[in-house]
N, C-alpha and C positions, 0 to 999 in steps of 0.2 A: 422645434419651434414651428408654430403655424404661421401662415402668411395671410395678410388681410389686404385686399385691393379695394381702394376707394375710388369710384368713378367720378371724374370731375368734368364739367362741361360749362359752357358760357351760361351765366346767370344761375349757377349753383348757389344755394344758400350757404353762406360761409359757416355758420354754426352747425349746419347739418353735415358738413364735410369735416370741419376742424374738430368738432366735439368727438366723434368716433375716432378720428386720427389720434387725438390726445389720449383718450381712454385706453385704446388698444396699445398705444406706444408705451405707456407707463405701467401697464398691467405686469405684475411680477417684480416691480422695483428694479433692483440691480441685476436680476436675472430675468430679462424680458421673456414673456410668453409668446409674443407676436412680432413678426417683421411686417411693418405697415408701409404701404406705398400707394401713390396715386397713379391712376391710369386714365388716359383720354384717347380719343380717336386718333389724334396726331400729337406731335411734340410741340406744336405751336402754343404760345402762352394762352391760358384760359382767363377770361374776364369774368370772375365770380360776381355775385351780387354786389352792387355799389362800386364796381370797377376794381376790385382787388385782383391783382395779377398773380396767377399761380402757374408755375412750370411743372408739367406732369413728369413723373419718374419714368413711366413706360407708356406704350401704346398697346392696343389689343393684340397687335402682331408680335410684340417682343416681351410682354410681361411674363413674369414667373407664374406658374399655376397657383391660383389662390385657394386657400381653404375656405375663406370667407370673402364674399363680394358684396360691398356696401354701395347702394345707390341712394345718394342723398336727395333731398327735396330742393325746392326753389322754383322760381318762375320758368327756368330753362327746361324743367321736366315736361312742360306743355309741348315743347318742340321735340324733345328727345324721345317721347313716347311714340313718335311717328318716324323715327330715324331707323331705316332698315338695317344699317350696320350694327347699331346698338341692340336692336331687337334680336337679330341673328346671333350676336355674341352672347346675350343673356340666355337665349334658348339652349345654346350649346353648353 
């Protein structure tokens, strides 16, 4: 089974995060192809677009090694593209 990490951050677009989460989660039907989880910089609640609260499964420091890493869109990307911790993690 492959793993899919979906990065979440304040002002993440809900559909950009939830759509891939749903698609990967149901792929394979009763025999899932993917284990999907969310990851954030910390375990604090994330305030997605329109104030939807999301609790991450993992942080960069304790997440399982992903096979696929999804970076959703949304207004928060304008801030995240300058976040040194995020940029360093993605480079690795």
